[in-house]
N, C-alpha and C positions, 0 to 999 in steps of 0.2 A: 871293743865290744859295744853294742848299741845300748844307749841309756834306757832305763825303764820308762814306761809310759806313766807320766805323773797325772793322777786323777784326783779331782776335787768333787766330793759328793754333796749335792745340795737337795735337802728334803726336810720338811718340818717335823718328821717323825724320827726320833732318835733311834728307836729300835730298828727301824727299817734301814737307817744309815749304817748301823752296826752290822746288820746282816749283809748288806751290799758290800761293805768293806771286807768282811770275812770271805765272801765269794771271790772278789777281785784279787785278794792277796794270796789266793791259791795259785795264781799264775805268776811265774817267775819274772815275766817281762812287764808286770804292772805293779805300780806302787801307789797306794792311797796316801796322798800328802796332807789331806785335811777334810773337814766337813763344815757345812754351813746349814743353818736352819731356815734361811729365807734369802730372797734375792739380793737385798742390800748387803747382808753379811757375805754373800757369795762374791760380790764385786770387790769388797775389801780383801777377802781371802785370795782372790786371783792376783791382786796387786802384790801381795806379800809372798805367796807360796809359788807363784809361777807354774801352775799346772799345764800339762799338755792338753788335757780334756776336762771339761766340766760336765758332770753327769747331773742334769737339771730336771727337777720336778716342775710341774706346771702350777698347780693350785697351792699357794702358800700364803700365810698371813703377811701383811705388809706388802713389800714389792714382790710381785708374782714372777713366774718363770719366763714369760714372754718379755716383760719389761726388762728383766735382768739380762736376758740373752741379747736384746738390742743394745744395752749399755756395754756389756762385755765385748761384743763384736766391734763396737765403736772405739772403745778404749784399748782393747787388746786383740786386734784383728787376727793374730796368729793363734789364739786359743780356740780350740774347737769345742762346740757344745753338742752333747748327745742327750737328747730328751728322754727321760725315763718316766713313764706315766701310766696310769690306768686307763686314760682316754685314747680311743682309737678313731676319734672323729676326724674326717678328712679336713674340716675347717681348721682344726688345731694344727694338723700337719702342714697345711698351706701357710698358715701364719708363721710358724716357727721356721720353716725352710726359707721363707721370704726374709725373716729376721736374721738369717745367717747360720741357723743350726745345721749340723752335719749329719744328723741322724735321729731316729725315733725308735725306741724299743719299749715294749709294754712290760708292766710290772709282773705280769703273769708268765713272762719268759723264763726259760730254764737258765741256770747259772752259766752253762757253757755258751748259751746264746748271748748273754750279757758280755762275757769275755770276748767272744768273736766280734761283737758290735764295737767294743772299745778298740780292738786291734784294727778293724776296718776303718774306723774314723781316724785313727792315728796315721793310717796310710793315705789320708786325704780322700777317702772314698765316702760316698753317701750311703748310710746304712738305714734301711727301713725294715722293721719287723715284718715277717711274712703276712700276718693278719692285716697290717696297714697297707702293704703292697696290694693285697686283694681289694681293699676298700678304694684305693686310689684308682686301680684299673676299672672297677665297677663304676666309679664316678665318671671316669672318662667315657666309658661305653654308654652311660645314660645321661650325658651332658645336654642332650636335647630335651630332657624332661623339664617340667617346671622347676624353677629355682626355689630353694628353701625360703621360708618367710624371713623378713629382716630380723625378727626376734631370735630365730634359730642361729643366726650368724653372730650373735653377741657372745662374748666370753662369759664364763661362769661369774667372774667378779662383776662384770657389767650388768648381768642379770640381777645380782644381789643388790647393787647400787640402785638400779631402776626400781626394784621392789620397795626398798627402804624409802627412797625419795617419794615414790607414789603413795606410800602409806602416811606421808606427812612428816617424816623425820627431817630434822635440820642436817646440814652438812656435818656439823660437829657430832651430832648424835649418830649418824650413819658411820662416821669415821671411828667412833668409839666402839660401836657394835661389831665392825669388821676388823678392828685392830690395825687400821691404816691412818694416814694423815689426812687432815681436812683438805689440803691442796690436792691430794690424790683423788679424793671423792669428787672434787670440782672438776678435775681433769677427766675422770670417768664420765661425769655428766656431759661434758663437752663432746666426748667421743660418742656417747649415746645419741645425742642430738644430731651429730654429723651422720652417723650410720643409719639412723632412722629417718633422717630428713625432717627433723623437728626443730623448732626455733625457741622453745621455752619449756619451763618446768611444767606448766599447765598442760601443754601438749603431750609431755611425757606421761602425765597422770591419765590423760584421756586415752593414750595408747595402751597403758597398763590395764585400764578398765576393759577396753575392747578386746585385748588378748586374754582377759580373765586372769591376769597376774595378781590383781587385787579385786576384791568384791565389795561393791557398795550395797549395803543392806538398806532396803526401803521399808518404811512402816507398812 
């Protein structure tokens, strides 16, 4: 008899994790083997629990879903990652698929859709929620339209770091406010400068002012 699909649920909201677990465990061929509240804990749990599939949230304190997916696929290439999120932005889909994720399902999906997604990913298929497929197709059909601004291509965490740094917070202060490490903030700043084609913090501040991310009050 086929072994059950072993699922690790990763989300920073305990109530949501419990609800997802309750849905998945109604399926006889799926077994929830554990939960994690952030990306770093997820990596540790994958090593110990050996799940078949990691059901991964995107925005979490500490190590986010994208970074955790990259690390999991590097350390445990046989583990599949199914992204469960409220975001249906095509940029998120592109980033996660390039990182090795096997699928994308929205948190507004029905319980049966979540179960179908887990089963599809377990068969080594790529699963995209219908709403995401629609966005991807529309993006393809409109690919000749002007590209989004550089700011729109930043992740939520990168936007948070940009705003805090532009407001004058130190790396340590930004790290404390976001609940992440100082080194992570510095890494985000490096990614910001690379994505935006900027070479210094002063240029980041100028960019933030131009984009009206922060406002400079004048007398």
